[in-house]
C-alpha positions as CSV (number, residue, x, y, z in Angstrom):
1,M,68.5,103.9,150.4
2,N,71.6,105.0,152.3
3,T,71.6,102.2,154.7
4,S,75.6,101.3,156.1
5,A,77.6,98.1,155.5
6,T,78.0,95.9,157.5
7,T,81.0,95.2,159.0
8,S,82.5,91.7,158.6
9,N,83.9,88.3,160.5
10,F,86.6,87.0,157.6
11,A,89.6,88.9,159.5
12,L,92.7,87.1,157.0
13,T,96.0,87.5,157.7
14,P,97.9,89.4,154.7
15,P,99.1,89.5,152.1
16,I,95.6,89.1,150.9
17,R,96.3,87.0,147.8
18,V,94.5,88.0,144.6
19,G,93.8,86.7,141.4
20,L,92.7,88.9,138.2
21,V,90.6,88.8,135.5
22,G,90.9,91.1,132.8
23,T,93.6,93.8,131.1
24,G,92.1,96.5,130.4
25,Y,91.4,99.6,132.1
26,A,89.6,98.6,134.8
27,A,92.2,95.8,135.6
28,K,95.1,97.9,135.1
29,V,94.0,100.3,137.8
30,R,93.7,98.0,140.2
31,A,96.4,95.8,139.9
32,E,98.7,99.3,140.8
33,A,96.6,99.8,143.7
34,L,97.3,96.0,144.9
35,S,100.9,96.6,144.1
36,A,100.8,99.6,146.2
37,D,99.5,97.9,149.6
38,P,101.8,95.5,151.8
39,R,98.7,93.9,152.6
40,A,97.8,92.4,149.4
41,Q,99.7,90.3,146.2
42,L,98.3,89.7,142.9
43,V,100.2,86.2,142.0
44,A,97.8,85.7,138.9
45,V,96.1,87.3,136.1
46,A,93.6,85.8,132.8
47,G,92.8,88.1,129.5
48,H,91.2,87.4,127.1
49,S,94.1,85.6,125.1
50,L,97.8,84.0,127.7
51,E,99.6,87.0,125.2
52,K,97.8,89.7,126.4
53,A,97.6,87.8,130.3
54,A,101.5,87.7,129.8
55,M,101.9,91.3,129.1
56,F,99.9,92.9,131.4
57,S,101.0,91.0,134.1
58,Q,104.5,91.1,133.2
59,P,105.2,94.6,134.9
60,F,102.9,93.2,138.0
61,Q,105.6,90.1,138.6
62,A,102.4,88.3,138.6
63,Q,101.8,84.9,136.5
64,A,99.5,85.0,133.4
65,V,97.0,82.0,133.6
66,A,95.4,80.7,130.1
67,S,92.0,80.8,131.6
68,W,89.4,82.7,134.0
69,Q,88.5,79.0,134.8
70,A,91.6,78.3,135.1
71,L,92.8,81.1,137.3
72,V,89.5,80.7,140.0
73,E,90.5,76.7,140.6
74,R,94.4,77.7,141.7
75,S,94.4,76.7,145.3
76,D,97.1,80.3,146.4
77,L,94.7,82.9,146.0
78,D,91.9,83.9,147.8
79,L,90.5,86.7,146.2
80,V,89.6,87.2,142.2
81,M,88.9,90.2,141.4
82,I,86.5,90.6,138.0
83,C,87.4,93.6,135.5
84,T,86.7,92.4,132.3
85,I,82.9,92.3,129.8
86,N,80.1,92.5,131.8
87,R,78.2,89.9,129.9
88,D,81.1,87.6,131.8
89,H,80.5,88.9,135.4
90,G,78.0,86.5,137.2
91,T,79.5,83.2,135.2
92,I,82.9,83.8,136.8
93,A,81.6,85.0,140.3
94,H,79.7,82.0,140.6
95,T,82.8,79.7,139.6
96,A,84.9,82.0,141.7
97,L,82.4,81.2,145.1
98,Q,81.7,77.8,144.3
99,A,85.8,77.2,144.3
100,G,85.9,79.1,148.1
101,K,86.9,82.7,146.6
102,H,85.8,86.2,148.0
103,V,84.9,88.3,144.6
104,V,85.3,92.0,143.3
105,V,83.3,92.9,140.4
106,E,83.0,95.4,138.7
107,Y,79.3,96.3,138.4
108,P,77.1,95.4,136.9
109,L,76.9,92.0,139.1
110,A,75.4,90.4,136.4
111,I,73.3,91.3,133.5
112,E,70.2,89.2,134.3
113,V,68.3,89.5,138.1
114,A,68.0,86.7,138.3
115,Q,71.6,84.7,138.2
116,A,72.8,88.1,140.5
117,E,70.1,87.0,143.2
118,A,71.5,84.1,143.1
119,L,75.0,85.6,143.5
120,V,73.8,86.6,146.8
121,H,72.5,84.2,147.8
122,L,75.4,81.2,146.8
123,A,78.2,84.0,148.7
124,K,76.5,83.8,151.5
125,M,75.9,80.8,151.8
126,Q,79.6,79.8,150.8
127,K,80.2,83.4,153.9
128,K,82.4,84.3,151.1
129,L,82.5,88.7,149.9
130,L,80.7,89.0,147.0
131,H,81.3,93.4,146.6
132,V,80.0,95.1,143.6
133,E,82.4,98.2,142.6
134,H,80.4,101.5,143.0
135,I,83.3,104.0,142.6
136,E,80.6,106.6,141.7
137,L,79.9,106.8,144.9
138,L,83.2,107.8,146.3
139,G,83.6,110.4,144.3
140,S,83.6,113.8,145.0
141,V,80.6,114.7,143.4
142,H,78.6,112.4,144.9
143,Q,79.9,113.4,148.1
144,T,79.6,116.9,148.0
145,L,76.3,116.0,146.7
146,K,75.1,113.8,149.8
147,Q,76.9,116.6,152.0
148,T,75.0,119.9,150.3
149,L,71.1,117.9,149.3
150,P,69.4,119.4,153.4
151,E,70.2,122.7,152.3
152,I,67.7,122.3,149.4
153,G,64.6,120.8,151.4
154,A,63.3,118.3,150.1
155,V,63.9,116.7,146.9
156,F,61.1,116.3,144.7
157,Y,62.7,116.0,141.0
158,A,66.2,114.9,139.2
159,R,67.6,114.9,135.6
160,Y,70.9,112.9,135.7
161,A,71.9,112.6,131.8
162,T,75.0,111.8,130.5
163,L,75.7,111.8,126.6
164,T,79.0,110.8,125.0
165,P,79.6,111.6,121.1
166,Q,82.3,108.9,119.6
167,H,83.0,109.5,116.3
168,P,83.4,107.2,114.9
169,A,81.8,104.8,117.3
170,P,84.3,102.3,118.9
171,A,84.5,98.7,117.3
172,K,84.2,97.1,121.1
173,W,82.6,95.7,123.1
174,T,80.4,98.0,125.4
175,Y,78.8,98.9,121.6
176,Q,77.4,95.0,122.0
177,P,73.9,94.7,123.3
178,E,74.8,90.7,124.5
179,L,78.3,91.7,125.6
180,F,77.7,95.0,127.7
181,G,73.6,93.8,128.3
182,F,71.1,96.6,128.2
183,P,72.9,100.9,128.8
184,L,71.1,101.1,131.9
185,V,71.8,98.0,133.1
186,G,75.8,98.2,131.8
187,A,75.5,102.0,132.6
188,L,74.3,100.7,135.8
189,S,76.1,103.6,138.3
190,R,73.7,106.6,136.6
191,V,70.4,104.3,138.0
192,H,72.9,104.0,141.6
193,R,73.5,107.2,142.3
194,L,69.6,107.3,142.0
195,T,68.4,105.5,144.4
196,D,71.7,105.2,147.2
197,L,70.5,109.4,147.0
198,F,66.5,108.7,147.1
199,G,65.6,104.4,147.9
200,S,63.0,101.9,146.6
201,V,61.3,103.5,143.1
202,K,57.8,102.5,142.7
203,T,57.2,102.8,139.2
204,V,60.3,103.4,135.7
205,S,58.5,104.3,131.9
206,C,61.3,104.0,129.3
207,Q,62.2,104.5,125.7
208,A,65.7,103.5,123.9
209,R,66.6,103.6,120.8
210,Y,69.3,102.1,118.8
211,W,71.9,103.1,115.5
212,Q,73.6,100.1,113.4
213,A,76.7,100.3,112.9
214,A,77.7,100.8,108.9
215,T,79.0,97.1,107.9
216,A,75.7,95.0,107.8
217,A,77.2,92.6,109.3
218,S,78.6,93.8,112.5
219,S,77.2,92.7,116.3
220,H,77.9,96.3,116.7
221,Y,75.7,99.6,117.0
222,S,76.7,103.3,116.0
223,T,74.8,104.6,118.2
224,C,72.5,104.1,121.5
225,L,69.8,106.5,123.7
226,C,68.2,105.6,126.8
227,T,65.8,107.0,128.7
228,A,64.1,106.1,131.2
229,Q,61.5,107.7,134.0
230,L,61.5,106.5,137.5
231,R,59.0,107.5,140.2
232,F,60.1,107.2,143.3
233,H,58.2,105.4,146.7
234,S,58.4,108.5,148.2
235,G,56.4,110.8,144.6
236,M,59.8,112.0,143.7
237,L,60.4,112.3,140.3
238,A,63.3,111.6,138.0
239,E,64.7,111.0,134.5
240,I,68.1,109.2,133.3
241,T,69.1,109.8,130.1
242,Y,72.7,108.0,128.9
243,G,73.6,107.9,125.3
244,K,76.5,107.3,123.2
245,G,78.0,107.2,119.9
246,E,78.1,108.6,116.3
247,A,74.4,110.7,116.1
248,L,75.3,112.5,119.1
249,W,76.8,115.7,118.8
250,Q,77.1,117.2,122.5
251,P,78.7,116.2,124.8
252,S,77.1,116.2,128.5
253,R,77.0,115.0,132.2
254,I,74.8,116.9,133.7
255,F,72.9,116.1,137.7
256,E,70.4,118.9,138.2
257,L,68.0,118.0,141.4
258,Q,65.1,120.5,142.4
259,G,63.8,120.6,146.1
260,E,61.5,122.7,147.7
261,K,64.5,125.3,149.1
262,G,66.5,125.0,145.9
263,A,68.1,124.2,143.6
264,L,72.0,121.6,142.8
265,I,73.6,121.5,140.1
266,F,77.0,119.4,138.6
267,D,77.4,119.9,135.0
268,G,80.5,117.8,134.6
269,D,83.0,118.8,137.7
270,Q,81.0,121.9,138.7
271,G,78.5,122.0,141.5
272,T,77.1,125.6,142.4
273,L,74.0,125.5,145.0
274,I,71.2,127.8,144.2
275,Q,69.3,129.2,146.0
276,G,68.5,133.5,146.0
277,K,69.9,135.5,143.6
278,E,73.3,134.8,144.4
279,P,74.3,131.0,143.0
280,Q,77.1,129.4,145.2
281,L,79.9,127.0,143.4
282,L,80.4,124.2,145.5
283,E,84.1,122.9,145.9
284,I,84.5,119.4,144.0
285,S,88.1,118.1,143.5
286,A,89.3,116.1,141.2
287,R,87.9,112.3,140.6
288,R,91.5,110.3,140.9
289,G,92.5,107.2,142.8
290,L,88.2,106.1,143.1
291,F,89.0,101.9,142.4
292,A,92.1,102.8,144.7
293,Q,89.6,103.3,147.5
294,D,87.8,100.8,146.5
295,T,90.4,98.0,146.2
296,Q,91.5,99.5,149.9
297,R,88.0,99.0,150.9
298,V,87.8,95.9,150.0
299,L,91.2,95.0,152.0
300,N,90.0,96.9,154.8
301,H,86.7,94.7,155.2
302,L,89.0,91.7,154.4
303,I,91.4,91.9,157.1
304,D,89.8,94.6,159.6
305,G,86.5,93.8,159.2
306,K,85.5,97.2,158.5
307,P,82.5,98.4,157.1
308,L,81.9,98.6,153.0
309,Y,80.5,101.2,151.9
310,L,77.6,99.5,149.8
311,T,76.3,96.2,150.1
312,A,75.6,93.6,147.1
313,E,71.8,93.5,147.9
314,E,71.4,97.4,147.6
315,S,73.5,97.0,144.2
316,L,71.2,94.0,143.1
317,Y,68.1,96.7,143.9
318,T,69.1,98.8,141.6
319,L,70.0,96.4,138.9
320,K,66.3,95.2,138.9
321,V,65.5,98.6,138.2
322,A,67.8,98.8,135.6
323,D,66.6,95.4,134.7
324,A,62.5,97.7,134.9
325,A,63.4,100.0,132.5
326,R,64.9,97.4,129.9
327,R,61.2,95.6,130.3
328,S,60.1,99.1,129.5
329,A,61.5,99.3,126.5
330,E,60.8,96.4,125.1
331,T,57.0,96.5,125.6
332,G,55.8,100.0,126.0
333,Q,54.5,99.9,129.1
334,T,54.7,101.1,132.9
335,I,56.8,98.5,135.1
336,E,56.0,98.5,138.7
337,L,58.3,97.5,141.3
338,E,57.9,96.4,144.9
339,P,59.6,98.8,147.8
340,A,63.2,97.9,148.2
341,V,64.1,95.3,151.2
342,V,67.8,95.0,151.4
343,A,69.3,92.3,154.0
344,L,72.2,94.0,156.1
């Protein structure tokens, strides 16, 4: 959508006291980023169990809390960071906002559109920050793509495919639909790259297939494969393919853009600009430190009023597009969307 995020007037006095929900990878890099910044203090951590929270929090000299409910009720926190299973994002964010806390949540904001809409409204009513992490926008691939995009002229076709074979498929929450959400909801960044670049979507058509895990009683699937076709209001066509699991054999991470004056191909971390006979390689830097960048920007926003790189409304709109893909996959119908209206 390419809109600029607004500045804030929170003007919090550091150190900002942070409570962290989660003990996985995202929580770890968040905790490391907070510990490295003197403007923040990691006060408390809640995990799946008190034991996990205690082990996680010890290196950061934070207090382990028995539950996320107990964490958000604490009076000594300014900000709650939510780094846990997708299903719980919306409920925890709602409770934290109601308790007067600023909130940072990993995408998706919620796995249900209605709940996400209510959260955006609640944050405004409470006059609190609600920031949804979308570090894919901060990465070198996306930044290089945006800088180079004008060289290929008007884009009429895009293809974004990420396939991840895993043998065997892990028995993790990311393979449980009720915890992860519909594939393009749980993997919302695949859709968000496109809406950030090309704006609002007119129609969505989608197909999805799942392979059940070997254990009949398991609620996990062993593989998912999802392909969506998006027609933007500009007329551009895009295809998104996302898959992971045992039935896949060849990994792929390709982002292709075809324009009237050339093409851009990103295969993994290698970018190529194609115009004429001689392809031009694009320099792509390593994808390290993106959670730290996101954390730093949140602190800059809360303390100094500097703008963030996206609004909660933009993430909400992308969630609506991903949910339209879900509805299309379930009904076999093409779903029509209203033009994006982003309140800044």
